[in-house]
N, C-alpha and C positions, 0 to 999 in steps of 0.2 A: 504493500500500500504506500509506504514511504517513497519507494522508487517511482511508483505511478504518479504520485503527487509531484515529485521532482521533475519528471519528464513533461507533465502538463504545464508546470511553471516555466520550464525552459522553452516549451513550444509557444506559450503566451508571450514570453519575452522576445522571442524571435519575430513573432507577428507584430508586436509593438514597435520594434526597431524598424521592421520593413515599412510599416505605415508611416513612421517618422521620416524615413528616407524619402518617401513619396511626397513629403511636403505637408502632411496633415498638421504638423505643428508650426506651419508657416504663419507669420504675422498676417493680420487681416489688412485688406486693401480698402482704403476709404476714397471713393470717387469724389471729385470736386463738386461743390454745390452748383456750379455753373461752368460753362465751357472755359477752358484755359487755352490761350493762344500765345505761343512763344516761338521765337526763332533761336536765339541764344538762351542758354539756361545754366544755372549753377545751383548748388544746394548748401544750406547751412542750417543746422539744428532742426532737421526734418522739414524745412520749408524750401520749396523750389522758387527761385527767383529767375525771371526771364524777361527779355525784350518782348513786347507785343508787336505783332506784324503791322499794327497801325502806324508805327514810326516811319514806315516807308513813305507815307504821304507827307511827312514833315521832315524829310531827310535834310540834314544840316541845320535844322532849326530846333526841334524838340525830340524828346524820347519818352515814350510811355513805358512804364515798367509795372509788372504785376507779380504777385506772389501766390503760391498755392501751398497751404499747410497739408502735408500728406497724412497727418494724424487726425485732423478734424474735417478736412474737405473744404475749409474756408478759402475763398478766392478774393483777393483784393487788388484792385487797380490803383495802387496807392502812391505811385510816383509819376509826376509829370515834370520832367526836368528840362527847363529851357537853358540851363547853364552849360549843357553838354551838346556839342555839335559833332556831326559825323560819328555817331556811336558805332563801335566796331566789335569788341569782344567783352565778355562778362566772366568773372571768376570770383570765388570767395577767397579772402586772404585774412586769416586770423579772425578778428571780430568784425571785419568789414566786407562789404560787397564792392568789388572794383568794376567800374565801367571804363573801358578804354576808348580812345578816339583815334581815327586815322582817316586821312584823305588820300592815302596810298602814295604820297609823294613827300610831304614834310613830316617832321617829328610829331608824334602823337602824344597825348596826355593820358595819365592814369588818374581817375577820379575815385576817391575812397568815400563810400557812403556808409552810414550806419544802417542797420537793418530796418529802421523805420523811415528811411528815405532822406535823411539829412546829409548834405554834402559836407564832409569833414575837411578834406583838403584835396589838392591835386598837384601833380608834378609832371614835368616833361620827361619822357623815357627814351624815345627813339622812334624810328619809322615802323609803324605797324605793331604796336604792343598787343600781344595776343594771349599770353598765359603767365601765371605767376605762382610762386610758392613762398611760404613764410618760414624763415629760420630764426627763431628767437624773436628779436625786435626788428628784424630786417625782412623787407618784402623784396624778393628778386623777381623782376619783370622781364620776360623774354620778348624781344622785339624782332619780328621776322625780317625787316628790311625789304628792299625792292628786289624782285627776282632778277638775277643776272648782275646785280651790283655788288654782291659780296659784302653787304653792310649790316648783317644781323648783329645785334648787341644784347648784352645782359646788363640791366641797370638795377642798382640796389638803392632802396629807400629805407631810411631808419624811422621807425614809428615814434621814437622818443625825441630825437633832436631834429627830425625832419630833413636830415642831410640826404643828398642825392649823389651817388657815385655813378656817373655815366660810363657805360662799357667797362664794368668792373672785371669782366672776363679778360679783356685785353690788358688791363692793368696788372692782373695777377699772373698772366701767362705769356705776355709779349706776342700773342697771336690773336687774330680775330676769330669769332665763332664760325664764320663762313657765309654761304649763300642760302638764304631762306630757311630760317629756324622756325620749326613748327610747334614744338612742345617741350615742356620741362617737367620733371618728376622728381620729387624728394622721396627717397626710400632708405631707411636706416641712416647711416652716416654719409651717404652719397647723394649727389644730384646727377640726374641724367638729362641730357639736352639733345633733342633730335634735330638735325640740320638736313633738310630734305634734299636740296639740289646737290649738295656736296656728298650725299650718301654717308653721313657720319653721325654717330652718337657719341657725344663727349661724356665722360664720367669724371666728376669732380668731387672734391670734398665740400663741406658746407661753407667754405670761404671762396668757392669757385676756382680753386686750384686744381689743375688737370691731374687726374690719376691715370686715365687711359683714354686713348682715342680709338673707338671701334669703327672700323670701316665696314659698311653694310653692303649687301648685294643689291639693294634697291633703295628707293627713297623712303626713309622713315618718316612717318606722319605723327602718330600719337602714341603715348606711353601709358602703361598701367603696371601695378605691382601687386604681388601676393606670394606668400609661401617661400620667401627667399629668392624670388625671381622677378625680373622686370620684363615686360612684354611690349613689343613695338609693332604697330601696323606698318606694313610695307605697301606702297601704292601700286605695286605690281600684283597684288592679290594674295599676299601672305601675311602671317603673323610670326614674328621671331621671338624666341625665348632667350633671355640673356642671363648667364650665370653671374651673379652679383659678387662672387668671390674672385673668379678669374677675370671678370669683365670681358667676356667673350660671348658671341652668339653661338649657342650650343645646338639649336634646332629651329626649324621653321615648319609651319603647317599652312596648307592652302585654304583660303576662305572664299569670299566673293570678290566682285570687281571693285577696285579702288577703295579699299577699306579706310574709314576715317577713325573716329574715336572708338574706344573700347573701355569696358568696365568689368568689375568682378562681382559676382553674386552667386551664392550657393556653391562655392568651389568651382565655378565655371566662368569663362570669359565670354562676354557678349560683345560682338564686333559688328559695327554698323558698316555695311557694304553699300557704298554710295553709287558706284558706277559713274562717278563724276566726269569721267573723260568720254562718256558715251551719250552726251546730250543729243536728242531728248530722251534717249532710251536708258533711263537711269535704272540702277539695280533697285530691288524692293525686298531685300533680305537682311536679316541679322544672323550671323553665324554664331553658334554656341560651341565653345571649345571646352572639353573636359580638362581641367587643370592637371590632375595626376597623370593621365595618359597622354596629354597634349595632342588630342585628336579632335577633329570636328565631329560632333555627335548629332547636330541638327542645324537646319536652316529654317528660320522663322520668317514668314511672309509679313511685311509691314507696308506702310505707305511709301511712295516713291521718294528716292534720294535720301535715305537715312544718313544722318551725319553726327549729330550731337547726342551722346548717350552717357548716363551716369546711374549709379546705384544710390538710392536715398537711404536715410536712416531706418526706414521701415522695411528694408530688404528688397524692395521692388526696383525694377529697372525702368528708367524713364528715358524716352527717345524722342528727338525731334527729327522728322523727315522734312526736307526743305522744298519738296515739290519741284516744279519746273520753272519757278520764278515768273510765270505768266498766269495761265488759267488753272493750274493745279497748285493749291495753297500749301503752306507748311502745316504739319500735323504733329501735335504732341500726343504721344502714346505711352501707355504703361504696359510693361511685360512682366507677367508672373514668372519668376525664375524657376519655379517648381513644375508648373503645368504648361508653360510657354503660351498661355492665353494672352492675347493682345487686346487692350482696351483703348479706344479712341477717346481722348480727354478734351478734344476741341468741341465736342457736340453738347 
């Protein structure tokens, strides 16, 4: 009888584990109270912040900003910012939301906002400021520069004394970043900087001193990290896995056409396959890569031209598909990382 009870208990435990692996213990998804319309997006403390597509009608004049609380479903169009012209990119940095500006020729600014929409300060960073990371009291902003001009820079802004060090990468290393920098990632004690046109990923310490220059087989676009590895999308349709100890590319896996951003959820990578070079025949898929085996296990069908993707604090994946820039609009979607169900949040 004792043995029978033991086996029954063991069987129940296995069933419970199996059910948990299928996502039964997944956090609940709260849909927005009304439609959410975003092009750029970032996340802080469970809230998605993003540009509204309405800013297109007021380009170079105003920018409308909205937020969506993923825990409550609350949607607020709470920022109408006429201090910012030529809005370009959006990212979270420490306690702030950063909106960058760019006219694609001259130096752009980085505007630091509090989460309630107050402009705290701004500073000039370089041409095309697009991504940033925070190291202590310093905000490192990556500026892509102009394609073909070899003028990408990394600028450091100190939150305490408000000092700006323009092109701190050059100051630290005596060489420039290169041509068309796309993304920067902070992981452990290192920063990783993807420079697309030069097919390079720089690995530096937290002071931007170079540890290793990784030459890549294709143009690296965006970066993500998990489990002791850094992952990079290659614009030729692959994702690379970087050994963070040896600072080398140790493997690649094929995904969809012209992958853009990627994120990590449920021990999987979700990769936005844009097909951006095939206008107007954009890709409409998100590749799912199992992290332990580093194999593509699924392609999820989404709206056309998926580009911006992130994992929110609630564990769900949020994706902006950019459409065709004319009659097919951008679409904000939520992907359940356990069931792969896609929900359109713009409706």
